[in-house]
N, C-alpha and C positions, 0 to 999 in steps of 0.2 A: 863585514867582519866574518871571518871563518869560524866554523863551529869546533867545539872541543870534541875529541875522539878518545875512545879507549881501545885498547888492543887486547884481544882475547886469544890465548894460546890454546889451540884445540889439538887433541891427539886422536888419531884414528885408531880405534881398537878393534877394527875388523881384521879378516883374513887378508893377507897380501898388502899391496899398496893401493892408494887411491890417488887420482890426479887432482890437481888443484882446482880445475874447473868443476869436477864432480862435487868437491866439497862445498865450493861457492854455490852451486845449484841446489845442493841439499839444504844448505842454510837458508837460502832464499825461498825454496818451496816450503820448508817448515814455518818460516815467518808468515808467508802468505796464507798457508793452510790455518794457522792459529789466529793471526791478527788481521788477516786481509791485506789488501794493498796499502792502506794507510800504516800499517804496522811495518811493512817493507820500507816505505818512504821514511818513516820516523827513525828506522834503525840504519838504513843506507849501508849495508855490509860490503866491504871491499877487501879482497884477498891482498895482504901485503907481502907474505913470505911463505914459502913452502920448503920443508926440509925433509928429504928422502921419502916422500910420499906418506909420511907418518905424523909429522908435526906441522901445524899451519897456524899462521897469525892472520886474524880477521879484525880489521878496524871497523868500529861502529860508532855512531853518534853517541855521545854521553846519555842523552835522553832516551835512547832506545836500547841501552845495555840490558835493562831488566827484561824487555821483551825478547831479546836474543836468548838470554839464559833460560827464560820460561819456554820458549819454543823448543829448545834442545831437549827438554824433558819428554817431549812428545815424539822424539826420534824412535822409531819402531825397533830397529835393531840395536839401539844404544851404542852405536858405533863411534859417535863423536863425543869425546869427553873434555871437559873444561879443565885445563891445567892451572891457569892463572889469568887474572885480569890485571893489566898493567896500564898506567896512565901516560907513559911516554915510550916512544919508539926506541930511545936509547937504552932504557931499562929492558925492553923486550929483546934487543939484540944481545945484551949481557946474559940474560937468562938462556937464550938459545946457544950461546957460546959455551955456557957452563954445562948445558946438556950434551953438547957434542964431544965432551972430553970423556 
């Protein structure tokens, strides 16, 4: 049986743009620094969508959602902000479409 996932909309609030790989690496390093490798395994972050180097969708296991949100607090530059947590990919796409207008 596959696990349930939550989709986290992140906004990059830093100067310029950032690549999708850099966002995923930053999320993984924050998780590893705060919760260790078991926290990274429990969360299993996967980048689903990137829009203009500013808005990103990261899919995480439902059980690890709180760990991801807690680890983002320790982001030194506070450059990644959580816009919304959504339960379905369909709803995530609708939110992104409404932001693009």
